[in-house]
Phi, psi and omega in degrees: 000134180248127177257131177228153177291148178293330175206154178277322186216148178219134183257128177227094200241029177294148181297137181307132178096350181274350180053039181261358178267107188256224190268349181297327179294328176298318181297320179297313183293322177301334180255020171094002180275141175266160188248134161261120185197171175266170176275073182222144172054225185293342176304322182296313181294320180297319180296321179297324182278319190266338182105148183300326187285351180269359181230150179249093188270141176215174172087174183286162174270160183302318183289349181268344188301313182300317179294322178297316179295322179295317177295324179297321179298334178273000179096004180259090178208075187294145177256124179304134181305326179294320178287324177298323178296323177296314179302315182296321180294318178296316180295334181290346179092010184301325185260344180218292176057220182290336181293326180223076185298325180295317179294318179299318179296320179293317179300313182294327178295318179296315181295319180299321179292315179301323184274001173283076196296328182290347180254013179303137182092358177236170180290346178275352181222217181279079188306319186257016174056039179300315181297318180297317187277348186302311182302317181288334174295317178297319178297319179298320179294326177294322177294321175302312182300315182290322179292321183295334180294334177267091188297323179295316180294319180297317179298319178299315180295321179298314179293317180301315181294310182299321182285350182259010189262013182301330180302335185256017179292156179298319181301311181295319182297313181296320178300317181291318178299317182299319184280312189273319187260309185275334180065042180241153179253154177301138177249090185283142179261139176292138180272126176276097185299322181293316179296320178297319179296320179295318180296318179298317178297319180296323180293324180291326180290000000 
């Protein structure tokens, strides 16, 4: 029997503090996938269980979000040149242009909102701080590439992560929900030994 990971990498990139990183990342790690992600939601818990080296973390921390938005209001919200080049290419019409004017208009509208730098952190600007987190996202991907080249190391990290996920099992989760949230106790059923014996005998026959 050959065991392989269900995926090599999984991205869970919600902005820190939005609690948008849920349980799908747990499923990936349980099946051997490593995570590229922010310090948001379940990513935080997974990192605590599996170890820092099994995840490729990028982006701002939750406590930094307010300060980033405040600096943006003052006009300090730099756009990485690589991302600016992407914006310029999209605006040039390379991907839609005259062939799909509605799509081009929509693309430009999204870029204009992202580039409304004084409104970063609000719905009028870069609500999820994509521009801020972009450079560290690129760095994280570069680390993924270099790590993946060492197949033995990647395999070790995959096994380490998957083997550390017992905390997120269904049994443990249901027990905790029952105790902490639902406030219910196990209702054990008495075992009818005679009936069990009869079933076993019937099975043997």
